Jmol script that loads the backbone (N, CA, C; Angstrom):
load data "model"
ATOM      1  N   MET A   1       9.034   3.370  19.390  1.00  0.00           N
ATOM      2  CA  MET A   1       8.591   3.290  18.008  1.00  0.00           C
ATOM      3  C   MET A   1       9.092   1.984  17.398  1.00  0.00           C
ATOM      4  N   LEU A   2       8.256   1.389  16.573  1.00  0.00           N
ATOM      5  CA  LEU A   2       8.612   0.143  15.893  1.00  0.00           C
ATOM      6  C   LEU A   2       9.621   0.400  14.779  1.00  0.00           C
ATOM      7  N   SER A   3      10.418  -0.591  14.505  1.00  0.00           N
ATOM      8  CA  SER A   3      11.322  -0.484  13.367  1.00  0.00           C
ATOM      9  C   SER A   3      10.509  -0.609  12.084  1.00  0.00           C
ATOM     10  N   THR A   4      11.095  -0.185  10.998  1.00  0.00           N
ATOM     11  CA  THR A   4      10.433  -0.295   9.698  1.00  0.00           C
ATOM     12  C   THR A   4      10.096  -1.744   9.391  1.00  0.00           C
ATOM     13  N   LEU A   5      10.997  -2.645   9.701  1.00  0.00           N
ATOM     14  CA  LEU A   5      10.781  -4.066   9.451  1.00  0.00           C
ATOM     15  C   LEU A   5       9.587  -4.593  10.247  1.00  0.00           C
ATOM     16  N   GLU A   6       9.499  -4.217  11.530  1.00  0.00           N
ATOM     17  CA  GLU A   6       8.380  -4.662  12.366  1.00  0.00           C
ATOM     18  C   GLU A   6       7.054  -4.082  11.869  1.00  0.00           C
ATOM     19  N   LEU A   7       7.058  -2.829  11.518  1.00  0.00           N
ATOM     20  CA  LEU A   7       5.853  -2.180  11.012  1.00  0.00           C
ATOM     21  C   LEU A   7       5.376  -2.848   9.728  1.00  0.00           C
ATOM     22  N   ARG A   8       6.295  -3.092   8.825  1.00  0.00           N
ATOM     23  CA  ARG A   8       5.945  -3.768   7.569  1.00  0.00           C
ATOM     24  C   ARG A   8       5.374  -5.152   7.833  1.00  0.00           C
ATOM     25  N   HIS A   9       5.991  -5.897   8.737  1.00  0.00           N
ATOM     26  CA  HIS A   9       5.526  -7.248   9.038  1.00  0.00           C
ATOM     27  C   HIS A   9       4.090  -7.225   9.588  1.00  0.00           C
ATOM     28  N   LEU A  10       3.810  -6.320  10.504  1.00  0.00           N
ATOM     29  CA  LEU A  10       2.468  -6.227  11.083  1.00  0.00           C
ATOM     30  C   LEU A  10       1.420  -5.937  10.014  1.00  0.00           C
ATOM     31  N   ILE A  11       1.706  -4.994   9.163  1.00  0.00           N
ATOM     32  CA  ILE A  11       0.739  -4.614   8.125  1.00  0.00           C
ATOM     33  C   ILE A  11       0.616  -5.712   7.080  1.00  0.00           C
ATOM     34  N   GLU A  12       1.729  -6.237   6.616  1.00  0.00           N
ATOM     35  CA  GLU A  12       1.682  -7.260   5.563  1.00  0.00           C
ATOM     36  C   GLU A  12       0.972  -8.525   6.023  1.00  0.00           C
ATOM     37  N   SER A  13       1.152  -8.923   7.257  1.00  0.00           N
ATOM     38  CA  SER A  13       0.519 -10.157   7.731  1.00  0.00           C
ATOM     39  C   SER A  13      -0.958  -9.966   8.060  1.00  0.00           C
ATOM     40  N   ALA A  14      -1.425  -8.743   8.149  1.00  0.00           N
ATOM     41  CA  ALA A  14      -2.820  -8.470   8.510  1.00  0.00           C
ATOM     42  C   ALA A  14      -3.801  -8.793   7.393  1.00  0.00           C
ATOM     43  N   PHE A  15      -3.327  -9.009   6.182  1.00  0.00           N
ATOM     44  CA  PHE A  15      -4.238  -9.180   5.050  1.00  0.00           C
ATOM     45  C   PHE A  15      -4.224 -10.579   4.444  1.00  0.00           C
ATOM     46  N   LEU A  16      -3.620 -11.514   5.152  1.00  0.00           N
ATOM     47  CA  LEU A  16      -3.634 -12.897   4.679  1.00  0.00           C
ATOM     48  C   LEU A  16      -5.072 -13.378   4.571  1.00  0.00           C
ATOM     49  N   PRO A  17      -5.463 -14.152   3.597  1.00  0.00           N
ATOM     50  CA  PRO A  17      -4.656 -14.879   2.626  1.00  0.00           C
ATOM     51  C   PRO A  17      -4.221 -14.061   1.411  1.00  0.00           C
ATOM     52  N   LEU A  18      -4.647 -12.794   1.327  1.00  0.00           N
ATOM     53  CA  LEU A  18      -4.123 -11.944   0.266  1.00  0.00           C
ATOM     54  C   LEU A  18      -2.670 -11.625   0.597  1.00  0.00           C
ATOM     55  N   SER A  19      -1.948 -11.168  -0.383  1.00  0.00           N
ATOM     56  CA  SER A  19      -0.571 -10.745  -0.157  1.00  0.00           C
ATOM     57  C   SER A  19      -0.539  -9.234  -0.037  1.00  0.00           C
ATOM     58  N   CYS A  20       0.395  -8.759   0.749  1.00  0.00           N
ATOM     59  CA  CYS A  20       0.561  -7.326   0.936  1.00  0.00           C
ATOM     60  C   CYS A  20       2.046  -7.020   0.948  1.00  0.00           C
ATOM     61  N   GLU A  21       2.420  -6.016   0.192  1.00  0.00           N
ATOM     62  CA  GLU A  21       3.809  -5.550   0.189  1.00  0.00           C
ATOM     63  C   GLU A  21       3.809  -4.097   0.614  1.00  0.00           C
ATOM     64  N   CYS A  22       4.570  -3.798   1.644  1.00  0.00           N
ATOM     65  CA  CYS A  22       4.696  -2.429   2.146  1.00  0.00           C
ATOM     66  C   CYS A  22       6.096  -1.919   1.885  1.00  0.00           C
ATOM     67  N   ARG A  23       6.171  -0.628   1.675  1.00  0.00           N
ATOM     68  CA  ARG A  23       7.476   0.020   1.604  1.00  0.00           C
ATOM     69  C   ARG A  23       7.341   1.410   2.191  1.00  0.00           C
ATOM     70  N   ILE A  24       8.429   1.889   2.691  1.00  0.00           N
ATOM     71  CA  ILE A  24       8.479   3.243   3.214  1.00  0.00           C
ATOM     72  C   ILE A  24       9.533   3.988   2.409  1.00  0.00           C
ATOM     73  N   ASP A  25       9.099   5.055   1.745  1.00  0.00           N
ATOM     74  CA  ASP A  25      10.030   5.783   0.887  1.00  0.00           C
ATOM     75  C   ASP A  25      10.950   6.669   1.733  1.00  0.00           C
ATOM     76  N   PRO A  26      11.998   7.209   1.134  1.00  0.00           N
ATOM     77  CA  PRO A  26      12.952   8.022   1.886  1.00  0.00           C
ATOM     78  C   PRO A  26      12.325   9.228   2.588  1.00  0.00           C
ATOM     79  N   GLY A  27      11.193   9.696   2.080  1.00  0.00           N
ATOM     80  CA  GLY A  27      10.510  10.829   2.704  1.00  0.00           C
ATOM     81  C   GLY A  27       9.671  10.437   3.908  1.00  0.00           C
ATOM     82  N   GLY A  28       9.570   9.124   4.182  1.00  0.00           N
ATOM     83  CA  GLY A  28       8.837   8.654   5.344  1.00  0.00           C
ATOM     84  C   GLY A  28       7.388   8.294   5.086  1.00  0.00           C
ATOM     85  N   SER A  29       6.991   8.190   3.815  1.00  0.00           N
ATOM     86  CA  SER A  29       5.618   7.798   3.482  1.00  0.00           C
ATOM     87  C   SER A  29       5.526   6.301   3.265  1.00  0.00           C
ATOM     88  N   LEU A  30       4.487   5.717   3.837  1.00  0.00           N
ATOM     89  CA  LEU A  30       4.246   4.286   3.696  1.00  0.00           C
ATOM     90  C   LEU A  30       3.330   4.048   2.496  1.00  0.00           C
ATOM     91  N   HIS A  31       3.634   3.017   1.740  1.00  0.00           N
ATOM     92  CA  HIS A  31       2.831   2.603   0.590  1.00  0.00           C
ATOM     93  C   HIS A  31       2.558   1.111   0.752  1.00  0.00           C
ATOM     94  N   ALA A  32       1.311   0.711   0.587  1.00  0.00           N
ATOM     95  CA  ALA A  32       0.946  -0.701   0.721  1.00  0.00           C
ATOM     96  C   ALA A  32       0.178  -1.140  -0.517  1.00  0.00           C
ATOM     97  N   GLN A  33       0.593  -2.251  -1.079  1.00  0.00           N
ATOM     98  CA  GLN A  33      -0.080  -2.839  -2.230  1.00  0.00           C
ATOM     99  C   GLN A  33      -0.612  -4.197  -1.798  1.00  0.00           C
ATOM    100  N   ILE A  34      -1.934  -4.368  -1.898  1.00  0.00           N
ATOM    101  CA  ILE A  34      -2.575  -5.619  -1.513  1.00  0.00           C
ATOM    102  C   ILE A  34      -3.013  -6.297  -2.802  1.00  0.00           C
ATOM    103  N   PHE A  35      -2.633  -7.564  -2.939  1.00  0.00           N
ATOM    104  CA  PHE A  35      -2.910  -8.249  -4.191  1.00  0.00           C
ATOM    105  C   PHE A  35      -3.215  -9.718  -3.960  1.00  0.00           C
ATOM    106  N   GLU A  36      -3.846 -10.310  -4.965  1.00  0.00           N
ATOM    107  CA  GLU A  36      -4.188 -11.737  -4.939  1.00  0.00           C
ATOM    108  C   GLU A  36      -2.913 -12.495  -5.280  1.00  0.00           C
ATOM    109  N   PRO A  37      -2.448 -13.401  -4.401  1.00  0.00           N
ATOM    110  CA  PRO A  37      -1.133 -14.006  -4.595  1.00  0.00           C
ATOM    111  C   PRO A  37      -1.010 -14.917  -5.815  1.00  0.00           C
ATOM    112  N   VAL A  38      -2.089 -15.561  -6.213  1.00  0.00           N
ATOM    113  CA  VAL A  38      -2.001 -16.490  -7.346  1.00  0.00           C
ATOM    114  C   VAL A  38      -1.952 -15.737  -8.666  1.00  0.00           C
ATOM    115  N   THR A  39      -2.858 -14.780  -8.840  1.00  0.00           N
ATOM    116  CA  THR A  39      -2.949 -14.069 -10.118  1.00  0.00           C
ATOM    117  C   THR A  39      -2.101 -12.810 -10.157  1.00  0.00           C
ATOM    118  N   GLY A  40      -1.776 -12.263  -8.986  1.00  0.00           N
ATOM    119  CA  GLY A  40      -1.034 -11.016  -8.927  1.00  0.00           C
ATOM    120  C   GLY A  40      -1.912  -9.785  -9.108  1.00  0.00           C
ATOM    121  N   ARG A  41      -3.223  -9.991  -9.205  1.00  0.00           N
ATOM    122  CA  ARG A  41      -4.155  -8.873  -9.403  1.00  0.00           C
ATOM    123  C   ARG A  41      -4.124  -7.946  -8.189  1.00  0.00           C
ATOM    124  N   VAL A  42      -3.876  -6.674  -8.435  1.00  0.00           N
ATOM    125  CA  VAL A  42      -3.839  -5.692  -7.357  1.00  0.00           C
ATOM    126  C   VAL A  42      -5.268  -5.399  -6.927  1.00  0.00           C
ATOM    127  N   GLU A  43      -5.533  -5.596  -5.648  1.00  0.00           N
ATOM    128  CA  GLU A  43      -6.860  -5.361  -5.081  1.00  0.00           C
ATOM    129  C   GLU A  43      -6.980  -3.937  -4.541  1.00  0.00           C
ATOM    130  N   LEU A  44      -5.879  -3.423  -3.994  1.00  0.00           N
ATOM    131  CA  LEU A  44      -5.899  -2.073  -3.426  1.00  0.00           C
ATOM    132  C   LEU A  44      -4.475  -1.555  -3.315  1.00  0.00           C
ATOM    133  N   LEU A  45      -4.318  -0.291  -3.614  1.00  0.00           N
ATOM    134  CA  LEU A  45      -3.028   0.379  -3.463  1.00  0.00           C
ATOM    135  C   LEU A  45      -3.254   1.595  -2.569  1.00  0.00           C
ATOM    136  N   VAL A  46      -2.517   1.642  -1.480  1.00  0.00           N
ATOM    137  CA  VAL A  46      -2.622   2.741  -0.524  1.00  0.00           C
ATOM    138  C   VAL A  46      -1.280   3.452  -0.508  1.00  0.00           C
ATOM    139  N   THR A  47      -1.302   4.772  -0.657  1.00  0.00           N
ATOM    140  CA  THR A  47      -0.042   5.517  -0.724  1.00  0.00           C
ATOM    141  C   THR A  47      -0.078   6.745   0.177  1.00  0.00           C
ATOM    142  N   GLY A  48       1.100   7.224   0.486  1.00  0.00           N
ATOM    143  CA  GLY A  48       1.241   8.503   1.158  1.00  0.00           C
ATOM    144  C   GLY A  48       0.876   8.550   2.629  1.00  0.00           C
ATOM    145  N   ILE A  49       0.929   7.438   3.327  1.00  0.00           N
ATOM    146  CA  ILE A  49       0.623   7.427   4.756  1.00  0.00           C
ATOM    147  C   ILE A  49       1.892   7.791   5.518  1.00  0.00           C
ATOM    148  N   PRO A  50       1.867   8.835   6.331  1.00  0.00           N
ATOM    149  CA  PRO A  50       3.069   9.194   7.080  1.00  0.00           C
ATOM    150  C   PRO A  50       3.431   8.096   8.085  1.00  0.00           C
ATOM    151  N   ALA A  51       4.568   7.467   7.889  1.00  0.00           N
ATOM    152  CA  ALA A  51       4.997   6.392   8.783  1.00  0.00           C
ATOM    153  C   ALA A  51       5.167   6.898  10.212  1.00  0.00           C
ATOM    154  N   SER A  52       5.480   8.165  10.365  1.00  0.00           N
ATOM    155  CA  SER A  52       5.655   8.731  11.704  1.00  0.00           C
ATOM    156  C   SER A  52       4.348   8.733  12.494  1.00  0.00           C
ATOM    157  N   SER A  53       3.209   8.665  11.810  1.00  0.00           N
ATOM    158  CA  SER A  53       1.915   8.649  12.492  1.00  0.00           C
ATOM    159  C   SER A  53       1.570   7.257  13.022  1.00  0.00           C
ATOM    160  N   LEU A  54       2.395   6.260  12.707  1.00  0.00           N
ATOM    161  CA  LEU A  54       2.139   4.875  13.097  1.00  0.00           C
ATOM    162  C   LEU A  54       3.059   4.448  14.233  1.00  0.00           C
ATOM    163  N   SER A  55       3.121   5.252  15.261  1.00  0.00           N
ATOM    164  CA  SER A  55       4.071   4.992  16.336  1.00  0.00           C
ATOM    165  C   SER A  55       3.538   4.079  17.436  1.00  0.00           C
ATOM    166  N   GLY A  56       2.244   3.782  17.426  1.00  0.00           N
ATOM    167  CA  GLY A  56       1.699   2.930  18.479  1.00  0.00           C
ATOM    168  C   GLY A  56       0.730   1.904  17.939  1.00  0.00           C
ATOM    169  N   ASN A  57       0.386   0.945  18.796  1.00  0.00           N
ATOM    170  CA  ASN A  57      -0.520  -0.128  18.384  1.00  0.00           C
ATOM    171  C   ASN A  57      -1.870   0.387  17.912  1.00  0.00           C
ATOM    172  N   LEU A  58      -2.410   1.383  18.595  1.00  0.00           N
ATOM    173  CA  LEU A  58      -3.722   1.915  18.232  1.00  0.00           C
ATOM    174  C   LEU A  58      -3.711   2.502  16.828  1.00  0.00           C
ATOM    175  N   ALA A  59      -2.689   3.257  16.497  1.00  0.00           N
ATOM    176  CA  ALA A  59      -2.586   3.867  15.172  1.00  0.00           C
ATOM    177  C   ALA A  59      -2.431   2.805  14.086  1.00  0.00           C
ATOM    178  N   ILE A  60      -1.643   1.776  14.358  1.00  0.00           N
ATOM    179  CA  ILE A  60      -1.442   0.699  13.381  1.00  0.00           C
ATOM    180  C   ILE A  60      -2.734  -0.095  13.199  1.00  0.00           C
ATOM    181  N   THR A  61      -3.408  -0.399  14.305  1.00  0.00           N
ATOM    182  CA  THR A  61      -4.675  -1.129  14.242  1.00  0.00           C
ATOM    183  C   THR A  61      -5.714  -0.324  13.470  1.00  0.00           C
ATOM    184  N   LYS A  62      -5.765   0.980  13.696  1.00  0.00           N
ATOM    185  CA  LYS A  62      -6.715   1.833  12.973  1.00  0.00           C
ATOM    186  C   LYS A  62      -6.401   1.837  11.481  1.00  0.00           C
ATOM    187  N   LEU A  63      -5.139   1.952  11.138  1.00  0.00           N
ATOM    188  CA  LEU A  63      -4.756   1.933   9.727  1.00  0.00           C
ATOM    189  C   LEU A  63      -5.183   0.622   9.073  1.00  0.00           C
ATOM    190  N   ILE A  64      -4.903  -0.490   9.717  1.00  0.00           N
ATOM    191  CA  ILE A  64      -5.272  -1.797   9.170  1.00  0.00           C
ATOM    192  C   ILE A  64      -6.793  -1.877   9.002  1.00  0.00           C
ATOM    193  N   GLY A  65      -7.539  -1.414   9.999  1.00  0.00           N
ATOM    194  CA  GLY A  65      -8.998  -1.403   9.902  1.00  0.00           C
ATOM    195  C   GLY A  65      -9.493  -0.529   8.761  1.00  0.00           C
ATOM    196  N   ASP A  66      -8.894   0.632   8.586  1.00  0.00           N
ATOM    197  CA  ASP A  66      -9.277   1.524   7.485  1.00  0.00           C
ATOM    198  C   ASP A  66      -8.990   0.886   6.131  1.00  0.00           C
ATOM    199  N   ILE A  67      -7.842   0.232   6.017  1.00  0.00           N
ATOM    200  CA  ILE A  67      -7.489  -0.418   4.749  1.00  0.00           C
ATOM    201  C   ILE A  67      -8.447  -1.580   4.482  1.00  0.00           C
ATOM    202  N   ARG A  68      -8.767  -2.363   5.509  1.00  0.00           N
ATOM    203  CA  ARG A  68      -9.729  -3.459   5.337  1.00  0.00           C
ATOM    204  C   ARG A  68     -11.082  -2.935   4.885  1.00  0.00           C
ATOM    205  N   HIS A  69     -11.502  -1.808   5.456  1.00  0.00           N
ATOM    206  CA  HIS A  69     -12.771  -1.191   5.060  1.00  0.00           C
ATOM    207  C   HIS A  69     -12.732  -0.802   3.581  1.00  0.00           C
ATOM    208  N   ASP A  70     -11.645  -0.167   3.159  1.00  0.00           N
ATOM    209  CA  ASP A  70     -11.498   0.222   1.759  1.00  0.00           C
ATOM    210  C   ASP A  70     -11.443  -1.002   0.842  1.00  0.00           C
ATOM    211  N   LEU A  71     -10.768  -2.041   1.294  1.00  0.00           N
ATOM    212  CA  LEU A  71     -10.668  -3.272   0.510  1.00  0.00           C
ATOM    213  C   LEU A  71     -12.040  -3.919   0.349  1.00  0.00           C
ATOM    214  N   LYS A  72     -12.795  -3.959   1.427  1.00  0.00           N
ATOM    215  CA  LYS A  72     -14.145  -4.521   1.385  1.00  0.00           C
ATOM    216  C   LYS A  72     -15.023  -3.718   0.425  1.00  0.00           C
ATOM    217  N   ALA A  73     -14.947  -2.394   0.508  1.00  0.00           N
ATOM    218  CA  ALA A  73     -15.737  -1.539  -0.379  1.00  0.00           C
ATOM    219  C   ALA A  73     -15.345  -1.758  -1.840  1.00  0.00           C
ATOM    220  N   THR A  74     -14.067  -1.920  -2.089  1.00  0.00           N
ATOM    221  CA  THR A  74     -13.599  -2.184  -3.451  1.00  0.00           C
ATOM    222  C   THR A  74     -14.163  -3.507  -3.961  1.00  0.00           C
ATOM    223  N   HIS A  75     -14.131  -4.527  -3.118  1.00  0.00           N
ATOM    224  CA  HIS A  75     -14.664  -5.835  -3.509  1.00  0.00           C
ATOM    225  C   HIS A  75     -16.165  -5.783  -3.739  1.00  0.00           C
ATOM    226  N   GLU A  76     -16.876  -5.052  -2.906  1.00  0.00           N
ATOM    227  CA  GLU A  76     -18.323  -4.944  -3.078  1.00  0.00           C
ATOM    228  C   GLU A  76     -18.662  -4.229  -4.381  1.00  0.00           C
ATOM    229  N   ARG A  77     -17.898  -3.216  -4.722  1.00  0.00           N
ATOM    230  CA  ARG A  77     -18.127  -2.518  -5.997  1.00  0.00           C
ATOM    231  C   ARG A  77     -17.872  -3.436  -7.185  1.00  0.00           C
ATOM    232  N   ARG A  78     -16.909  -4.318  -7.029  1.00  0.00           N
ATOM    233  CA  ARG A  78     -16.583  -5.255  -8.107  1.00  0.00           C
ATOM    234  C   ARG A  78     -17.484  -6.484  -8.087  1.00  0.00           C
ATOM    235  N   GLY A  79     -18.283  -6.635  -7.019  1.00  0.00           N
ATOM    236  CA  GLY A  79     -19.160  -7.809  -6.917  1.00  0.00           C
ATOM    237  C   GLY A  79     -18.409  -9.061  -6.529  1.00  0.00           C
ATOM    238  N   LEU A  80     -17.298  -8.911  -5.818  1.00  0.00           N
ATOM    239  CA  LEU A  80     -16.487 -10.064  -5.439  1.00  0.00           C
ATOM    240  C   LEU A  80     -16.879 -10.568  -4.069  1.00  0.00           C
ATOM    241  N   GLN A  81     -16.310 -11.682  -3.709  1.00  0.00           N
ATOM    242  CA  GLN A  81     -16.552 -12.302  -2.418  1.00  0.00           C
ATOM    243  C   GLN A  81     -16.148 -11.368  -1.291  1.00  0.00           C
ATOM    244  N   ARG A  82     -16.916 -11.402  -0.229  1.00  0.00           N
ATOM    245  CA  ARG A  82     -16.702 -10.544   0.932  1.00  0.00           C
ATOM    246  C   ARG A  82     -15.392 -10.903   1.650  1.00  0.00           C
ATOM    247  N   ILE A  83     -14.660  -9.870   2.086  1.00  0.00           N
ATOM    248  CA  ILE A  83     -13.426 -10.030   2.836  1.00  0.00           C
ATOM    249  C   ILE A  83     -13.743  -9.914   4.322  1.00  0.00           C
ATOM    250  N   ARG A  84     -13.151 -10.765   5.123  1.00  0.00           N
ATOM    251  CA  ARG A  84     -13.383 -10.721   6.587  1.00  0.00           C
ATOM    252  C   ARG A  84     -12.394  -9.831   7.268  1.00  0.00           C
TER     253      ARG A  84
END
end "model"
wireframe off; spacefill off
backbone 0.3
color backbone group
């Protein structure tokens, strides 16, 4: 299993050039806030993901893909530029 620091780094770096801040609360839930680094505008907030479910590369990759999908849908609803 990855350390909390490694898990956070993988998730946070997956959304560049946007910024992402992850935290894992004492109960073991992961929370990720993705925001525009210049303005600080929050683009997406994801909460309550059990960190214990992210024990392998496949699970982490799926989570990142799901978050990207949600981020893209949010941008499309707002009429913003498409996220890759």
